[in-house]
N, CA, C and O atoms as a Tinker XYZ file with bonds, in Angstrom:
   360  protein
     1  N     -9.193000   -1.682000   12.640000    73     2
     2  CA    -8.518000   -2.113000   11.543000    64     1     3
     3  C     -8.402000   -3.573000   11.571000    63     2     4     5
     4  O     -8.158000   -4.113000   12.650000    81     3
     5  N     -8.550000   -4.282000   10.496000    73     3     6
     6  CA    -8.377000   -5.756000   10.393000    64     5     7
     7  C     -6.994000   -6.067000   10.588000    63     6     8     9
     8  O     -6.138000   -5.206000   10.381000    81     7
     9  N     -6.672000   -7.339000   11.006000    73     7    10
    10  CA    -5.312000   -7.683000   11.071000    64     9    11
    11  C     -4.723000   -8.104000    9.801000    63    10    12    13
    12  O     -3.531000   -8.407000    9.760000    81    11
    13  N     -5.469000   -8.147000    8.755000    73    11    14
    14  CA    -4.920000   -8.392000    7.450000    64    13    15
    15  C     -4.966000   -7.178000    6.562000    63    14    16    17
    16  O     -6.006000   -6.524000    6.489000    81    15
    17  N     -3.877000   -6.841000    5.876000    73    15    18
    18  CA    -3.819000   -5.667000    5.086000    64    17    19
    19  C     -4.500000   -6.018000    3.771000    63    18    20    21
    20  O     -5.265000   -5.216000    3.235000    81    19
    21  N     -4.230000   -7.196000    3.253000    73    19    22
    22  CA    -4.804000   -7.680000    2.023000    64    21    23
    23  C     -5.479000   -9.044000    2.255000    63    22    24    25
    24  O     -4.817000   -9.948000    2.765000    81    23
    25  N     -6.712000   -9.229000    1.919000    73    23    26
    26  CA    -7.279000  -10.588000    2.184000    64    25    27
    27  C     -6.598000  -11.628000    1.360000    63    26    28    29
    28  O     -6.131000  -11.390000    0.247000    81    27
    29  N     -6.559000  -12.816000    1.963000    73    27    30
    30  CA    -6.000000  -13.947000    1.262000    64    29    31
    31  C     -6.955000  -14.335000    0.104000    63    30    32    33
    32  O     -8.171000  -14.444000    0.267000    81    31
    33  N     -6.295000  -14.545000   -1.124000    73    31    34
    34  CA    -7.187000  -14.754000   -2.220000    64    33    35
    35  C     -6.583000  -15.784000   -3.215000    63    34    36    37
    36  O     -5.454000  -16.245000   -3.050000    81    35
    37  N     -7.379000  -16.120000   -4.245000    73    35    38
    38  CA    -6.864000  -17.022000   -5.224000    64    37    39
    39  C     -6.137000  -16.304000   -6.341000    63    38    40    41
    40  O     -6.222000  -15.079000   -6.434000    81    39
    41  N     -5.424000  -17.025000   -7.193000    73    39    42
    42  CA    -4.607000  -16.346000   -8.206000    64    41    43
    43  C     -5.381000  -15.451000   -9.166000    63    42    44    45
    44  O     -4.769000  -14.598000   -9.809000    81    43
    45  N     -6.617000  -15.595000   -9.287000    73    43    46
    46  CA    -7.407000  -14.784000  -10.256000    64    45    47
    47  C     -7.795000  -13.413000   -9.645000    63    46    48    49
    48  O     -8.405000  -12.589000  -10.326000    81    47
    49  N     -7.435000  -13.166000   -8.337000    73    47    50
    50  CA    -7.749000  -11.973000   -7.660000    64    49    51
    51  C     -6.570000  -10.956000   -7.763000    63    50    52    53
    52  O     -5.437000  -11.364000   -8.017000    81    51
    53  N     -6.825000   -9.676000   -7.572000    73    51    54
    54  CA    -5.749000   -8.684000   -7.603000    64    53    55
    55  C     -4.583000   -9.027000   -6.723000    63    54    56    57
    56  O     -4.717000   -9.729000   -5.721000    81    55
    57  N     -3.457000   -8.530000   -7.104000    73    55    58
    58  CA    -2.202000   -8.831000   -6.317000    64    57    59
    59  C     -2.069000   -7.666000   -5.235000    63    58    60    61
    60  O     -2.383000   -6.506000   -5.503000    81    59
    61  N     -1.606000   -8.042000   -4.059000    73    59    62
    62  CA    -1.420000   -7.216000   -2.906000    64    61    63
    63  C     -0.070000   -6.485000   -2.991000    63    62    64    65
    64  O      0.957000   -7.143000   -3.151000    81    63
    65  N     -0.039000   -5.172000   -2.891000    73    63    66
    66  CA     1.279000   -4.498000   -2.842000    64    65    67
    67  C      1.390000   -3.656000   -1.576000    63    66    68    69
    68  O      0.392000   -3.184000   -1.033000    81    67
    69  N      2.585000   -3.486000   -1.137000    73    67    70
    70  CA     2.990000   -2.477000   -0.090000    64    69    71
    71  C      3.833000   -1.421000   -0.759000    63    70    72    73
    72  O      4.853000   -1.725000   -1.376000    81    71
    73  N      3.405000   -0.171000   -0.637000    73    71    74
    74  CA     4.161000    0.932000   -1.184000    64    73    75
    75  C      4.483000    1.832000   -0.026000    63    74    76    77
    76  O      3.604000    2.360000    0.656000    81    75
    77  N      5.837000    2.000000    0.185000    73    75    78
    78  CA     6.298000    2.766000    1.290000    64    77    79
    79  C      6.794000    4.090000    0.775000    63    78    80    81
    80  O      7.534000    4.155000   -0.207000    81    79
    81  N      6.368000    5.180000    1.466000    73    79    82
    82  CA     6.733000    6.572000    0.993000    64    81    83
    83  C      7.296000    7.273000    2.265000    63    82    84    85
    84  O      7.027000    6.930000    3.416000    81    83
    85  N      8.111000    8.299000    1.905000    73    83    86
    86  CA     8.646000    9.194000    2.992000    64    85    87
    87  C      7.689000   10.207000    3.278000    63    86    88    89
    88  O      7.227000   10.885000    2.360000    81    87
    89  N      7.319000   10.391000    4.552000    73    87    90
    90  CA     6.330000   11.442000    4.944000    64    89    91
    91  C      5.034000   10.733000    5.433000    63    90    92    93
    92  O      4.817000    9.542000    5.207000    81    91
    93  N      4.231000   11.503000    6.085000    73    91    94
    94  CA     3.008000   10.883000    6.667000    64    93    95
    95  C      1.793000   11.460000    5.916000    63    94    96    97
    96  O      1.662000   12.663000    5.689000    81    95
    97  N      0.928000   10.520000    5.552000    73    95    98
    98  CA    -0.414000   10.850000    4.998000    64    97    99
    99  C     -1.460000   10.473000    5.977000    63    98   100   101
   100  O     -1.309000    9.514000    6.733000    81    99
   101  N     -2.583000   11.263000    5.970000    73    99   102
   102  CA    -3.709000   10.941000    6.799000    64   101   103
   103  C     -4.605000    9.925000    6.023000    63   102   104   105
   104  O     -4.402000    9.624000    4.847000    81   103
   105  N     -5.600000    9.434000    6.780000    73   103   106
   106  CA    -6.535000    8.511000    6.144000    64   105   107
   107  C     -7.307000    9.046000    5.076000    63   106   108   109
   108  O     -7.692000    8.324000    4.157000    81   107
   109  N     -7.583000   10.367000    5.138000    73   107   110
   110  CA    -8.457000   10.972000    3.994000    64   109   111
   111  C     -7.889000   10.775000    2.597000    63   110   112   113
   112  O     -8.610000   10.963000    1.617000    81   111
   113  N     -6.610000   10.399000    2.474000    73   111   114
   114  CA    -6.008000   10.182000    1.151000    64   113   115
   115  C     -6.419000    8.821000    0.611000    63   114   116   117
   116  O     -6.197000    8.536000   -0.566000    81   115
   117  N     -7.001000    7.994000    1.426000    73   115   118
   118  CA    -7.330000    6.576000    0.903000    64   117   119
   119  C     -8.136000    6.592000   -0.357000    63   118   120   121
   120  O     -7.821000    5.837000   -1.277000    81   119
   121  N     -9.154000    7.400000   -0.459000    73   119   122
   122  CA    -9.955000    7.402000   -1.732000    64   121   123
   123  C     -9.117000    7.814000   -2.862000    63   122   124   125
   124  O     -9.259000    7.256000   -3.950000    81   123
   125  N     -8.218000    8.785000   -2.685000    73   123   126
   126  CA    -7.394000    9.201000   -3.842000    64   125   127
   127  C     -6.469000    8.094000   -4.361000    63   126   128   129
   128  O     -6.225000    7.909000   -5.554000    81   127
   129  N     -5.949000    7.331000   -3.270000    73   127   130
   130  CA    -5.138000    6.183000   -3.553000    64   129   131
   131  C     -5.890000    4.943000   -3.851000    63   130   132   133
   132  O     -5.385000    3.841000   -3.640000    81   131
   133  N     -7.142000    5.096000   -4.361000    73   131   134
   134  CA    -7.918000    3.922000   -4.788000    64   133   135
   135  C     -8.272000    2.932000   -3.746000    63   134   136   137
   136  O     -8.350000    1.726000   -3.983000    81   135
   137  N     -8.481000    3.458000   -2.604000    73   135   138
   138  CA    -8.916000    2.555000   -1.396000    64   137   139
   139  C     -7.762000    1.816000   -0.754000    63   138   140   141
   140  O     -7.998000    0.903000    0.038000    81   139
   141  N     -6.535000    2.168000   -1.057000    73   139   142
   142  CA    -5.442000    1.572000   -0.316000    64   141   143
   143  C     -5.494000    1.907000    1.163000    63   142   144   145
   144  O     -5.903000    3.004000    1.545000    81   143
   145  N     -5.076000    0.954000    1.997000    73   143   146
   146  CA    -5.002000    1.174000    3.489000    64   145   147
   147  C     -3.826000    1.964000    3.758000    63   146   148   149
   148  O     -2.763000    1.610000    3.246000    81   147
   149  N     -3.879000    3.112000    4.582000    73   147   150
   150  CA    -2.847000    4.046000    4.818000    64   149   151
   151  C     -2.454000    3.767000    6.224000    63   150   152   153
   152  O     -3.295000    3.838000    7.120000    81   151
   153  N     -1.171000    3.443000    6.469000    73   151   154
   154  CA    -0.525000    3.116000    7.752000    64   153   155
   155  C      0.624000    3.967000    8.020000    63   154   156   157
   156  O      1.668000    3.790000    7.391000    81   155
   157  N      0.505000    4.968000    8.992000    73   155   158
   158  CA     1.601000    5.716000    9.322000    64   157   159
   159  C      2.621000    4.903000   10.107000    63   158   160   161
   160  O      2.249000    4.134000   10.993000    81   159
   161  N      3.945000    5.070000    9.782000    73   159   162
   162  CA     4.915000    4.262000   10.537000    64   161   163
   163  C      5.947000    5.215000   11.229000    63   162   164   165
   164  O      6.049000    6.390000   10.879000    81   163
   165  N      6.681000    4.686000   12.187000    73   163   166
   166  CA     7.685000    5.479000   12.836000    64   165   167
   167  C      8.829000    5.818000   11.899000    63   166   168   169
   168  O      9.131000    5.059000   10.977000    81   167
   169  N      9.439000    6.910000   12.123000    73   167   170
   170  CA    10.512000    7.385000   11.321000    64   169   171
   171  C     10.151000    8.282000   10.204000    63   170   172   173
   172  O     11.002000    8.639000    9.389000    81   171
   173  N      8.802000    8.692000   10.134000    73   171   174
   174  CA     8.382000    9.501000    9.152000    64   173   175
   175  C      7.951000    8.860000    7.815000    63   174   176   177
   176  O      8.048000    9.494000    6.764000    81   175
   177  N      7.497000    7.657000    7.857000    73   175   178
   178  CA     7.172000    6.940000    6.668000    64   177   179
   179  C      5.665000    6.571000    6.686000    63   178   180   181
   180  O      5.054000    6.482000    7.751000    81   179
   181  N      5.106000    6.368000    5.531000    73   179   182
   182  CA     3.691000    5.869000    5.386000    64   181   183
   183  C      3.668000    4.603000    4.518000    63   182   184   185
   184  O      4.329000    4.592000    3.480000    81   183
   185  N      2.970000    3.577000    4.871000    73   183   186
   186  CA     2.757000    2.420000    4.095000    64   185   187
   187  C      1.365000    2.410000    3.442000    63   186   188   189
   188  O      0.340000    2.551000    4.109000    81   187
   189  N      1.370000    2.253000    2.226000    73   187   190
   190  CA     0.104000    2.191000    1.410000    64   189   191
   191  C     -0.046000    0.610000    1.108000    63   190   192   193
   192  O      0.844000    0.031000    0.487000    81   191
   193  N     -1.105000   -0.018000    1.528000    73   191   194
   194  CA    -1.294000   -1.409000    1.299000    64   193   195
   195  C     -2.616000   -1.721000    0.758000    63   194   196   197
   196  O     -3.629000   -1.123000    1.121000    81   195
   197  N     -2.605000   -2.703000   -0.153000    73   195   198
   198  CA    -3.893000   -3.107000   -0.719000    64   197   199
   199  C     -3.775000   -3.809000   -2.042000    63   198   200   201
   200  O     -2.694000   -3.908000   -2.623000    81   199
   201  N     -4.945000   -4.314000   -2.529000    73   199   202
   202  CA    -4.964000   -5.015000   -3.852000    64   201   203
   203  C     -4.758000   -4.062000   -4.985000    63   202   204   205
   204  O     -5.202000   -2.914000   -4.958000    81   203
   205  N     -4.054000   -4.575000   -6.014000    73   203   206
   206  CA    -3.889000   -3.719000   -7.202000    64   205   207
   207  C     -4.181000   -4.681000   -8.390000    63   206   208   209
   208  O     -3.571000   -5.743000   -8.512000    81   207
   209  N     -5.164000   -4.255000   -9.282000    73   207   210
   210  CA    -5.688000   -5.240000  -10.177000    64   209   211
   211  C     -4.689000   -5.545000  -11.340000    63   210   212   213
   212  O     -4.725000   -6.662000  -11.856000    81   211
   213  N     -3.850000   -4.661000  -11.750000    73   211   214
   214  CA    -2.893000   -5.013000  -12.801000    64   213   215
   215  C     -1.709000   -3.958000  -12.809000    63   214   216   217
   216  O     -1.656000   -3.028000  -12.004000    81   215
   217  N     -0.816000   -4.179000  -13.741000    73   215   218
   218  CA     0.311000   -3.329000  -13.828000    64   217   219
   219  C     -0.026000   -1.792000  -14.108000    63   218   220   221
   220  O      0.602000   -0.876000  -13.578000    81   219
   221  N     -1.040000   -1.619000  -14.961000    73   219   222
   222  CA    -1.498000   -0.299000  -15.269000    64   221   223
   223  C     -1.982000    0.473000  -14.026000    63   222   224   225
   224  O     -1.715000    1.663000  -13.859000    81   223
   225  N     -2.717000   -0.274000  -13.150000    73   223   226
   226  CA    -3.166000    0.376000  -11.902000    64   225   227
   227  C     -2.044000    0.575000  -10.982000    63   226   228   229
   228  O     -2.067000    1.567000  -10.254000    81   227
   229  N     -1.034000   -0.273000  -10.923000    73   227   230
   230  CA     0.159000   -0.022000  -10.138000    64   229   231
   231  C      0.868000    1.189000  -10.565000    63   230   232   233
   232  O      1.279000    1.981000   -9.717000    81   231
   233  N      1.047000    1.399000  -11.879000    73   231   234
   234  CA     1.741000    2.606000  -12.420000    64   233   235
   235  C      0.912000    3.814000  -12.049000    63   234   236   237
   236  O      1.468000    4.870000  -11.745000    81   235
   237  N     -0.378000    3.690000  -12.066000    73   235   238
   238  CA    -1.270000    4.826000  -11.788000    64   237   239
   239  C     -1.064000    5.270000  -10.283000    63   238   240   241
   240  O     -0.985000    6.461000   -9.981000    81   239
   241  N     -0.983000    4.268000   -9.374000    73   239   242
   242  CA    -0.733000    4.606000   -7.972000    64   241   243
   243  C      0.630000    5.290000   -7.803000    63   242   244   245
   244  O      0.736000    6.246000   -7.035000    81   243
   245  N      1.703000    4.810000   -8.522000    73   243   246
   246  CA     3.026000    5.382000   -8.426000    64   245   247
   247  C      3.051000    6.818000   -8.997000    63   246   248   249
   248  O      3.791000    7.670000   -8.504000    81   247
   249  N      2.246000    7.076000  -10.030000    73   247   250
   250  CA     2.171000    8.415000  -10.496000    64   249   251
   251  C      1.523000    9.368000   -9.512000    63   250   252   253
   252  O      1.870000   10.548000   -9.477000    81   251
   253  N      0.596000    8.884000   -8.720000    73   251   254
   254  CA    -0.092000    9.671000   -7.703000    64   253   255
   255  C      0.969000   10.010000   -6.582000    63   254   256   257
   256  O      1.023000   11.125000   -6.064000    81   255
   257  N      1.758000    9.029000   -6.266000    73   255   258
   258  CA     2.888000    9.278000   -5.232000    64   257   259
   259  C      3.727000   10.421000   -5.797000    63   258   260   261
   260  O      4.039000   11.359000   -5.063000    81   259
   261  N      4.121000   10.372000   -7.137000    73   259   262
   262  CA     4.943000   11.302000   -7.682000    64   261   263
   263  C      4.214000   12.770000   -7.667000    63   262   264   265
   264  O      4.811000   13.808000   -7.381000    81   263
   265  N      2.955000   12.699000   -7.987000    73   263   266
   266  CA     2.245000   13.876000   -8.133000    64   265   267
   267  C      2.109000   14.702000   -6.813000    63   266   268   269
   268  O      2.002000   15.928000   -6.820000    81   267
   269  N      2.121000   13.970000   -5.726000    73   267   270
   270  CA     1.990000   14.732000   -4.380000    64   269   271
   271  C      3.415000   15.037000   -3.807000    63   270   272   273
   272  O      3.560000   15.577000   -2.710000    81   271
   273  N      4.458000   14.663000   -4.609000    73   271   274
   274  CA     5.806000   15.042000   -4.299000    64   273   275
   275  C      6.391000   14.276000   -3.054000    63   274   276   277
   276  O      7.318000   14.789000   -2.429000    81   275
   277  N      5.910000   13.157000   -2.712000    73   275   278
   278  CA     6.459000   12.396000   -1.629000    64   277   279
   279  C      7.465000   11.396000   -2.193000    63   278   280   281
   280  O      7.143000   10.704000   -3.158000    81   279
   281  N      8.666000   11.292000   -1.633000    73   279   282
   282  CA     9.677000   10.332000   -2.110000    64   281   283
   283  C      9.189000    8.851000   -1.972000    63   282   284   285
   284  O      8.639000    8.468000   -0.940000    81   283
   285  N      9.390000    8.099000   -2.957000    73   283   286
   286  CA     9.020000    6.698000   -3.016000    64   285   287
   287  C     10.240000    5.937000   -2.375000    63   286   288   289
   288  O     11.398000    6.099000   -2.760000    81   287
   289  N      9.889000    5.147000   -1.425000    73   287   290
   290  CA    10.994000    4.337000   -0.756000    64   289   291
   291  C     10.996000    2.914000   -1.280000    63   290   292   293
   292  O     12.062000    2.416000   -1.641000    81   291
   293  N      9.890000    2.247000   -1.341000    73   291   294
   294  CA     9.810000    0.873000   -1.910000    64   293   295
   295  C      8.448000    0.472000   -2.413000    63   294   296   297
   296  O      7.409000    1.004000   -2.023000    81   295
   297  N      8.512000   -0.467000   -3.275000    73   295   298
   298  CA     7.331000   -1.101000   -3.765000    64   297   299
   299  C      7.497000   -2.612000   -3.700000    63   298   300   301
   300  O      8.410000   -3.147000   -4.328000    81   299
   301  N      6.624000   -3.337000   -2.942000    73   299   302
   302  CA     6.815000   -4.716000   -2.742000    64   301   303
   303  C      5.511000   -5.499000   -3.076000    63   302   304   305
   304  O      4.443000   -5.185000   -2.552000    81   303
   305  N      5.614000   -6.443000   -3.890000    73   303   306
   306  CA     4.507000   -7.371000   -4.069000    64   305   307
   307  C      4.476000   -8.316000   -2.889000    63   306   308   309
   308  O      5.499000   -8.886000   -2.510000    81   307
   309  N      3.349000   -8.474000   -2.332000    73   307   310
   310  CA     3.211000   -9.267000   -1.075000    64   309   311
   311  C      2.424000  -10.544000   -1.336000    63   310   312   313
   312  O      1.333000  -10.527000   -1.906000    81   311
   313  N      3.033000  -11.683000   -0.887000    73   311   314
   314  CA     2.384000  -12.906000   -0.993000    64   313   315
   315  C      1.232000  -12.974000   -0.015000    63   314   316   317
   316  O      1.271000  -12.247000    0.977000    81   315
   317  N      0.241000  -13.764000   -0.207000    73   315   318
   318  CA    -0.942000  -13.858000    0.679000    64   317   319
   319  C     -0.584000  -14.214000    2.169000    63   318   320   321
   320  O     -1.307000  -13.828000    3.088000    81   319
   321  N      0.555000  -14.962000    2.386000    73   319   322
   322  CA     0.905000  -15.368000    3.594000    64   321   323
   323  C      1.782000  -14.314000    4.383000    63   322   324   325
   324  O      2.283000  -14.596000    5.471000    81   323
   325  N      1.927000  -13.174000    3.818000    73   323   326
   326  CA     2.868000  -12.094000    4.280000    64   325   327
   327  C      1.995000  -10.862000    4.612000    63   326   328   329
   328  O      2.535000   -9.778000    4.829000    81   327
   329  N      0.657000  -11.014000    4.654000    73   327   330
   330  CA    -0.204000   -9.839000    4.762000    64   329   331
   331  C     -0.649000   -9.433000    6.151000    63   330   332   333
   332  O     -1.486000   -8.536000    6.257000    81   331
   333  N     -0.173000  -10.002000    7.177000    73   331   334
   334  CA    -0.517000   -9.730000    8.556000    64   333   335
   335  C      0.108000   -8.382000    8.914000    63   334   336   337
   336  O      1.260000   -8.109000    8.576000    81   335
   337  N     -0.658000   -7.555000    9.594000    73   335   338
   338  CA    -0.152000   -6.254000   10.056000    64   337   339
   339  C      1.131000   -6.433000   10.855000    63   338   340   341
   340  O      2.106000   -5.715000   10.638000    81   339
   341  N      1.133000   -7.354000   11.745000    73   339   342
   342  CA     2.350000   -7.525000   12.616000    64   341   343
   343  C      3.608000   -7.796000   11.761000    63   342   344   345
   344  O      4.718000   -7.553000   12.236000    81   343
   345  N      3.470000   -8.277000   10.551000    73   343   346
   346  CA     4.613000   -8.536000    9.790000    64   345   347
   347  C      5.204000   -7.304000    9.084000    63   346   348   349
   348  O      6.354000   -7.295000    8.646000    81   347
   349  N      4.313000   -6.212000    8.994000    73   347   350
   350  CA     4.737000   -5.041000    8.274000    64   349   351
   351  C      4.966000   -3.918000    9.169000    63   350   352   353
   352  O      5.974000   -3.252000    8.934000    81   351
   353  N      4.202000   -3.559000   10.188000    73   351   354
   354  CA     4.323000   -2.396000   11.011000    64   353   355
   355  C      5.377000   -2.646000   12.049000    63   354   356   357
   356  O      5.364000   -3.632000   12.785000    81   355
   357  N      6.305000   -1.689000   12.071000    73   355   358
   358  CA     7.455000   -1.936000   13.030000    64   357   359
   359  C      7.474000   -1.084000   14.165000    63   358   360
   360  O      8.364000   -1.199000   15.008000    81   359
């Protein structure tokens, strides 16, 4: 895995988001979550991380979280200087 969850980009590129949910997902869910990186975390959480092209795409991802019945913990827009794995994985 790359040390960056979202590549550094210019303002015209998609915005990076971290979506934290309660429960663990395996990597095979990545395609369903539109290529988001899936990172299992301690304490029974999963971090979905990756670029999101616009608000409609973000809402689509959140609907998918709802559809699989996993509680949403947080949604954070991530600035390009905050995308290192060491900053996110605890």
